[in-house]
C-alpha positions as a Markdown table, in Angstrom:
| # | Residue | x | y | z |
|---|---|---|---|---|
| 1 | Met | 177.7 | -44.7 | -14.3 |
| 2 | Arg | 174.3 | -46.0 | -13.4 |
| 3 | Glu | 175.1 | -45.5 | -9.7 |
| 4 | Gln | 175.1 | -41.8 | -10.4 |
| 5 | Glu | 171.9 | -42.1 | -12.4 |
| 6 | Val | 173.7 | -41.4 | -15.6 |
| 7 | Val | 172.9 | -43.2 | -18.8 |
| 8 | Val | 174.7 | -43.1 | -22.2 |
| 9 | Gly | 172.5 | -42.5 | -25.2 |
| 10 | Glu | 172.7 | -41.4 | -28.8 |
| 11 | Ile | 175.9 | -43.3 | -29.6 |
| 12 | Lys | 177.4 | -42.6 | -33.0 |
| 13 | Ser | 180.4 | -44.4 | -34.5 |
| 14 | Gln | 182.3 | -43.1 | -37.5 |
| 15 | Thr | 185.4 | -44.6 | -39.2 |
| 16 | Tyr | 187.6 | -42.4 | -41.4 |
| 17 | Ala | 190.1 | -43.4 | -44.0 |
| 18 | Leu | 193.5 | -41.6 | -43.5 |
| 19 | Pro | 195.9 | -40.7 | -46.3 |
| 20 | Ser | 198.3 | -43.4 | -45.0 |
| 21 | Gly | 195.7 | -46.1 | -45.9 |
| 22 | Met | 195.0 | -46.7 | -42.2 |
| 23 | Thr | 191.7 | -45.9 | -40.5 |
| 24 | Gln | 190.6 | -43.9 | -37.4 |
| 25 | Thr | 187.4 | -44.5 | -35.5 |
| 26 | Arg | 185.5 | -41.9 | -33.5 |
| 27 | Ile | 182.7 | -42.8 | -31.2 |
| 28 | Ser | 180.5 | -39.9 | -29.9 |
| 29 | Phe | 177.9 | -40.3 | -27.2 |
| 30 | Val | 175.6 | -38.2 | -24.9 |
| 31 | Cys | 175.3 | -38.6 | -21.1 |
| 32 | Lys | 171.9 | -38.1 | -19.7 |
| 33 | Thr | 170.2 | -38.4 | -16.3 |
| 34 | Lys | 167.9 | -41.4 | -16.2 |
| 35 | Gly | 164.3 | -41.1 | -15.2 |
| 36 | Glu | 161.2 | -39.7 | -16.8 |
| 37 | His | 162.7 | -36.2 | -17.3 |
| 38 | Glu | 166.0 | -37.1 | -19.0 |
| 39 | Glu | 168.4 | -34.2 | -19.2 |
| 40 | Gln | 171.6 | -34.1 | -21.2 |
| 41 | His | 174.5 | -33.1 | -19.0 |
| 42 | Gly | 177.5 | -34.2 | -20.9 |
| 43 | Gln | 179.0 | -35.7 | -24.0 |
| 44 | Gly | 182.0 | -37.8 | -24.8 |
| 45 | Arg | 184.2 | -38.9 | -27.6 |
| 46 | Ile | 186.4 | -41.9 | -27.9 |
| 47 | Val | 189.0 | -41.8 | -30.7 |
| 48 | Ala | 191.0 | -44.9 | -31.7 |
| 49 | Leu | 194.2 | -43.9 | -33.5 |
| 50 | Pro | 196.0 | -46.0 | -36.0 |
| 51 | Asp | 199.1 | -46.4 | -33.8 |
| 52 | Gly | 196.9 | -48.3 | -31.3 |
| 53 | Glu | 196.4 | -45.4 | -28.9 |
| 54 | Thr | 192.9 | -44.6 | -27.7 |
| 55 | Lys | 191.8 | -41.2 | -26.4 |
| 56 | Met | 188.6 | -40.3 | -24.5 |
| 57 | Val | 187.2 | -36.8 | -23.9 |
| 58 | Leu | 184.3 | -36.3 | -21.5 |
| 59 | Asp | 182.7 | -32.9 | -21.2 |
| 60 | Met | 180.3 | -32.9 | -18.2 |
| 61 | Asp | 178.1 | -30.1 | -17.1 |
| 62 | Glu | 179.1 | -29.6 | -13.4 |
| 63 | Ile | 175.9 | -27.6 | -12.7 |
| 64 | Leu | 173.6 | -30.5 | -13.8 |
| 65 | Leu | 175.9 | -33.2 | -12.3 |
| 66 | Pro | 176.6 | -32.3 | -8.7 |
| 67 | Glu | 180.1 | -32.5 | -7.3 |
| 68 | Lys | 179.4 | -35.6 | -5.2 |
| 69 | Lys | 178.1 | -37.5 | -8.2 |
| 70 | Leu | 180.9 | -36.2 | -10.4 |
| 71 | Ser | 183.5 | -37.4 | -7.8 |
| 72 | Ile | 182.0 | -40.9 | -7.8 |
| 73 | Phe | 182.0 | -40.9 | -11.6 |
| 74 | Gln | 185.7 | -40.0 | -11.5 |
| 75 | Gln | 186.4 | -42.8 | -9.0 |
| 76 | Asn | 184.7 | -45.2 | -11.4 |
| 77 | Leu | 186.9 | -43.9 | -14.3 |
| 78 | Asp | 190.0 | -44.5 | -12.1 |
| 79 | Phe | 188.9 | -48.1 | -11.5 |
| 80 | Val | 188.1 | -48.8 | -15.2 |
| 81 | Phe | 190.9 | -46.9 | -17.0 |
| 82 | Gly | 193.7 | -46.6 | -14.4 |
| 83 | Ser | 195.5 | -43.2 | -14.9 |
| 84 | Tyr | 194.0 | -40.4 | -17.0 |
| 85 | Glu | 194.3 | -36.7 | -17.1 |
| 86 | Val | 191.6 | -34.4 | -15.8 |
| 87 | Lys | 191.3 | -31.0 | -17.6 |
| 88 | Arg | 189.0 | -28.3 | -16.4 |
């Protein structure tokens, strides 16, 4: 993400006990532009489910993150995660 001048900040991790006795973990983070005038332009959540599945949701502001940078960001996600579903 650094190629797109995006940094991750304000990371928060929470673990919840489920009625089954298992746990679920949620990680929340904020995406900002780097530089002296940091602007928040997105946020994300990663949820680790008890069955071993992990889900990630990214909500990016397409006005603050131009299409070209968003496209490069999606290409990096393709490389790191393989297949994923884009919802707009």
